C-alpha positions in Angstrom: 14.8 -17.0 21.0 15.7 -14.2 18.4 15.7 -11.0 19.9 14.7 -8.2 17.4 15.0 -4.4 17.7 12.0 -3.5 15.3 11.8 0.2 14.1 8.9 1.5 11.9 5.8 3.6 12.2 2.9 2.5 14.4 -0.6 3.3 14.3 -2.5 5.5 14.3 -1.6 5.4 10.9 -1.1 8.3 8.5 -0.6 5.7 5.5 -1.4 2.4 5.2 2.4 1.5 5.5 1.9 1.9 9.4 -0.7 -1.0 9.2 1.7 -3.4 7.5 4.5 -2.6 9.6 2.4 -3.3 12.7 1.1 -6.4 11.3 4.8 -7.5 10.6 5.9 -6.9 14.1 2.8 -9.1 15.2 3.8 -11.8 12.8 7.1 -12.2 14.3 5.8 -12.4 17.9 3.4 -14.8 16.9 6.3 -17.1 15.3 8.2 -16.9 18.7 10.6 -14.1 18.4 11.1 -11.5 21.2 10.2 -8.2 19.4 10.9 -4.7 20.8 8.9 -2.4 18.6 9.5 1.1 18.7 7.7 3.6 16.4 9.8 6.0 14.3 6.8 8.4 14.0 5.2 10.6 16.7 1.6 8.7 16.3 0.3 11.5 18.9 0.9 14.4 16.1 -0.6 12.4 13.4 -3.2 15.2 13.0 -0.4 17.4 11.6 0.3 15.0 8.5 1.4 15.7 5.9 2.0 19.5 6.1 5.5 21.1 6.7 4.9 20.9 10.7 4.5 17.4 10.4 8.0 16.9 8.6 9.7 19.0 11.4 8.1 17.5 14.3 9.0 13.9 12.9 12.6 14.8 12.5 12.9 16.4 15.9 11.2 13.2 17.4 13.3 10.6 15.9 16.6 12.4 16.7 15.3 12.9 20.3 14.5 9.3 20.3 17.7 8.1 19.0 19.8 7.7 22.2 17.0 5.5 23.5 17.2 3.2 20.6 21.1 3.3 20.9 20.7 2.0 24.5 18.5 -1.0 23.5 20.9 -2.0 20.7 23.1 -4.1 22.6 20.4 -6.2 24.1 19.2 -7.4 20.6 20.7 -9.7 18.1 18.7 -8.4 15.1 17.9 -4.8 13.8 14.7 -4.7 11.6 14.5 -1.3 10.2 11.6 -0.2 7.8 13.5 2.6 6.1 12.1 6.2 6.2 11.8 8.5 3.1 13.7 11.6 2.4 15.9 12.8 5.1 14.6 10.4 7.7 17.3 8.2 6.0 19.9 10.2 8.0 18.3 8.7 11.0 18.2 5.3 9.5 21.9 5.7 8.6 23.0 6.4 12.2 21.1 3.5 13.6 22.5 1.1 11.1 26.0 2.5 11.8 25.6 1.5 15.4 24.2 -1.8 14.6 27.1 -2.6 12.3 29.7 -1.6 14.9 28.1 -3.9 17.4 27.8 -6.6 14.9 24.2 -6.9 14.8 22.4 -8.9 11.7 20.8 -6.0 9.7 17.4 -6.3 7.7 16.1 -3.5 5.9 12.5 -3.2 4.7 11.6 -1.2 1.7 8.1 0.2 1.3 8.6 3.2 -1.4 9.7 3.3 -4.9 10.9 7.0 -4.6 14.7 6.2 -4.2 14.4 2.6 -6.1 13.0 4.2 -9.5 15.9 7.1 -9.3 19.3 6.4 -7.6 20.0 8.9 -4.6 23.2 9.5 -2.7 21.2 9.2 1.0 20.3 5.6 0.3 23.5 4.7 -1.3 25.1 6.0 1.9 22.7 3.9 3.9 23.4 0.7 2.0 27.1 1.2 2.1 27.1 1.5 5.9 24.8 -1.7 6.3 27.1 -3.8 4.0 26.7 -6.3 1.7 25.7 -8.9 4.2 22.6 -7.0 5.1 19.2 -8.4 3.9 16.6 -6.4 2.2 13.0 -7.0 2.0 10.9 -5.8 -0.9 7.2 -5.8 -1.9 7.6 -7.6 -5.3 10.1 -9.0 -8.1 10.1 -5.7 -10.0 11.1 -4.0 -6.7 13.8 -6.6 -6.3 15.3 -6.3 -9.6 15.3 -2.4 -9.7 16.9 -2.1 -6.2 19.7 -4.5 -7.0 20.4 -2.8 -10.4 20.5 0.8 -8.8 22.7 0.1 -5.6 25.6 -1.9 -5.9 25.7 -2.5 -2.1 22.6 -4.5 -2.2 22.6 -8.2 -2.8 20.5 -10.2 -0.5 17.1 -9.4 -1.3 13.8 -11.1 -0.6 10.2 -10.1 -1.6 7.2 -10.4 0.4 3.7 -9.4 -0.6 1.9 -7.0 2.0 -1.2 -9.4 1.8 1.1 -12.3 3.3 1.8 -10.2 6.2 -1.8 -9.1 6.7 -3.1 -12.8 6.2 -0.6 -14.4 8.5 -1.3 -11.6 11.4 -4.8 -12.1 11.0 -6.0 -15.6 9.9 -9.7 -14.1 9.6 -8.3 -11.3 6.9 -10.1 -13.3 4.2 -13.3 -13.7 6.2 -14.5 -9.8 6.4 -15.8 -9.6 2.7 -19.1 -9.6 1.2 -22.2 -11.6 1.7 -22.2 -13.8 -1.5 -26.0 -13.9 -2.0 -26.9 -10.2 -1.5 -23.8 -7.9 -2.0 -22.2 -9.0 -5.0 -23.3 -6.3 -7.4 -23.2 -2.7 -6.0 -25.7 0.1 -5.8 -29.2 0.4 -5.3 -30.0 0.9 -8.9 -28.5 -2.0 -10.6 -28.6 -0.2 -13.9 -25.9 2.3 -12.8 -22.4 1.3 -12.7 -20.7 2.5 -9.5 -16.9 3.6 -10.3 -14.8 4.1 -6.8 -11.9 6.0 -5.7 -10.2 5.7 -2.3 -7.0 7.7 -1.5 -5.9 11.2 -0.8 -7.8 13.9 -2.4 -4.9 15.2 -4.5 -3.5 15.0 -7.8 -0.7 12.5 -6.7 -3.2 10.2 -6.0 -5.1 11.0 -9.1 -8.4 12.3 -8.0 -8.4 14.6 -11.1 -8.0 11.6 -13.3 -10.6 9.8 -11.7 -13.1 12.5 -12.1 -12.1 13.0 -15.9 -12.8 9.3 -16.4 -16.2 9.5 -14.9 -16.8 12.5 -17.0 -15.9 10.8 -20.4 -17.6 7.6 -19.4 -20.8 9.7 -18.8 -20.5 11.3 -22.1 -20.5 7.8 -23.6 -23.4 6.5 -21.4 -25.5 9.5 -19.9 -26.8 8.6 -16.5 -25.4 5.0 -16.6 -22.3 5.6 -14.6 -21.5 7.4 -11.3 -18.5 7.9 -9.2 -18.0 7.4 -5.2 -14.6 9.0 -4.0 -13.7 8.4 -0.2 -10.4 9.9 1.4 -8.9 13.0 3.4 -8.8 16.1 1.4 -5.0 17.2 0.9 -5.7 19.8 -1.9 -8.8 21.8 -0.9 -8.7 23.9 -4.2 -8.8 20.8 -6.2 -11.7 19.3 -4.5 -13.6 22.4 -4.7 -13.0 22.7 -8.4 -13.8 19.0 -9.0 -17.1 19.2 -6.9 -18.3 22.3 -8.8 -17.6 20.4 -12.1 -18.6 17.0 -11.3 -20.9 17.2 -8.5 -23.8 15.6 -10.2 -21.8 12.5 -11.2 -19.5 12.1 -8.3 -20.1 11.8 -4.6 -17.0 13.1 -2.6 -17.0 11.5 1.2 -14.9 11.4 4.2 -12.5 8.6 4.9 -13.8 5.0 5.8 -12.0 2.5 8.0 -12.9 -1.0 9.0 -16.7 -2.1 8.4 -17.5 1.2 6.7 -14.5 0.6 4.5 -15.8 -2.9 3.6 -19.2 -1.4 2.9 -17.5 0.9 0.4 -16.1 -1.9 -1.5 -19.6 -3.7 -1.5 -21.0 -0.5 -3.0 -19.1 0.0 -6.0 -18.6 -2.1 -9.1 -14.9 -1.1 -10.0 -12.1 0.4 -8.3 -10.3 3.2 -10.4 -6.7 3.7 -8.9 -5.0 6.3 -11.2 -2.1 7.1 -8.9 1.1 8.9 -10.1 2.4 9.0 -6.5 6.0 8.5 -6.8 6.5 6.4 -3.4 3.6 4.0 -4.4 4.7 0.4 -3.9 2.1 -2.0 -2.8 -1.0 0.0 -1.8 -3.4 -1.6 0.6 -6.7 -0.2 -0.9 -5.7 -2.6 -3.9 -5.9 -5.5 -1.6 -9.0 -4.5 0.3 -10.7 -4.0 -3.4 -9.8 -7.7 -4.5 -10.6 -9.4 -1.1 -14.0 -8.0 -1.9 -13.8 -9.0 -5.3 -14.1 -5.6 -7.0 -12.1 -5.3 -10.4 -9.3 -2.7 -10.2 -8.3 -0.4 -13.1 -4.7 1.1 -12.2 -1.9 3.0 -13.3 1.2 0.6 -13.8 3.0 2.1 -10.9 5.0 0.6 -8.2 4.1 -3.4 -7.4 0.5 -2.9 -8.8 1.1 -4.5 -12.2 2.5 -7.5 -10.6 -0.6 -7.8 -8.1 -3.4 -7.7 -10.7 -2.1 -8.4 -14.0 -3.0 -12.2 -14.1 -6.6 -11.5 -12.1 -9.9 -11.5 -14.0 -11.3 -8.1 -14.6 -8.2 -6.3 -13.6 -6.1 -3.9 -15.8 -3.0 -1.6 -15.6 -2.4 1.3 -18.1 0.5 3.7 -18.3 -0.5 7.0 -17.1 -0.5 8.6 -20.4 -3.2 6.1 -21.8 -5.1 5.7 -18.5 -8.1 7.9 -19.3 -8.7 6.7 -22.6 -8.0 2.8 -22.0 -10.1 3.0 -18.6 -13.1 4.8 -20.5 -13.0 2.1 -23.1 -13.1 -0.7 -20.4 -15.9 0.8 -18.6 -18.0 0.6 -21.8 -17.4 -3.2 -21.8 -18.3 -3.3 -18.2 -21.6 -1.4 -19.0 -22.4 -3.9 -21.3 -22.6 -6.7 -18.5 -25.7 -8.0 -16.9 -26.3 -8.4 -13.4 -25.3 -12.2 -13.3 -22.3 -11.3 -15.4 -21.1 -8.8 -12.8 -21.8 -11.4 -10.1 -19.8 -14.1 -12.0 -16.7 -11.8 -12.5 -16.8 -10.7 -8.8 -16.9 -14.3 -7.6 -14.0 -15.6 -10.0 -12.0 -12.7 -9.0 -12.3 -13.2 -5.5 -11.6 -17.0 -5.6 -8.4 -16.4 -7.8 -7.2 -13.7 -5.5 -7.5 -15.7 -2.5 -5.9 -18.7 -4.0 -3.0 -16.7 -5.0 -2.6 -14.8 -1.5 -2.7 -18.2 0.3 0.1 -19.5 -1.8 1.9 -16.2 -0.8 1.7 -16.8 2.8 3.2 -20.2 2.6 6.2 -18.8 0.7 6.3 -16.0 3.6 6.9 -18.4 6.2 10.0 -19.7 4.4 11.3 -16.4 3.8 11.2 -15.6 7.4 13.3 -18.8 8.1 16.0 -17.4 5.5 16.0 -14.1 6.9 16.9 -15.7 10.3 13.9 -14.4 12.1 12.6 -17.7 13.0 
């Protein structure tokens, strides 16, 4: 039996990343490995995220926790480390150093583009310590190519889609979608196109861009479009400004999870994802939308283009062209009848499921290559 010391964030999550990490640990346990899963974040302090106090408390937590991790290291043959961001990689480097000294197999999971798009000295140090025999897991082929080109000590790289992890951890993942007969087209008034946003209410996630798209689309078709945005407020000034300017067009709501999240995707016709967040890799929001058959219009950031580029009704645009291109697409959506929208959702849902199930089979092969089975 493989004995794995598995390090990464746990729920309650402060980002969707924690859900993926927890699902991956569950996958490994289901496949017969002995997994010692330790959280690298202070879950009990999640309410302080994402402020300065969270960053300080998280660093304190990690380094207080470090001796305990060192004591457990000799009793496990594999270190599976979900890499931290920023100076949290100092912690990662110390853990990897001990694992290397003890001759452990090292697997590093990457869930951020921040240090992949731009070479940084700290991850360079981390990868040097891990050595060329370390194995790396990324979210998509583009992430793999960019990582290898940026860091000379990175050689063994495998890509695993987040949806593969979710589907293997929960076989019912694809069974929590809409009712095909009564929820395929959103909104109470079927003549109104409902455009959705899900994410942090700040500029990095593109709430301002979303609002601009809604406003310009309304200029074209007065009274035909409306917006529904859900998420936690991270920029109160921005949200108040947008409410005053667009309140008649956009409904700003609190975050939703579980069944309420599924209901939100059943309510909207199109998801706008105008993120310019540098860490963006493979957001769960995209997968939740696709699982409900909701077309996605996104910026070409992170791994998103690779996820949606071949799916019907989904598009990626550069940040510079996003508003103009999205408005043109929304005009096209506005011409669709209810039957055409229903057909598009069914086609998208079917195509997404087929692709995702293929990824699950590939994931099982990769787990074997990584030496985890």
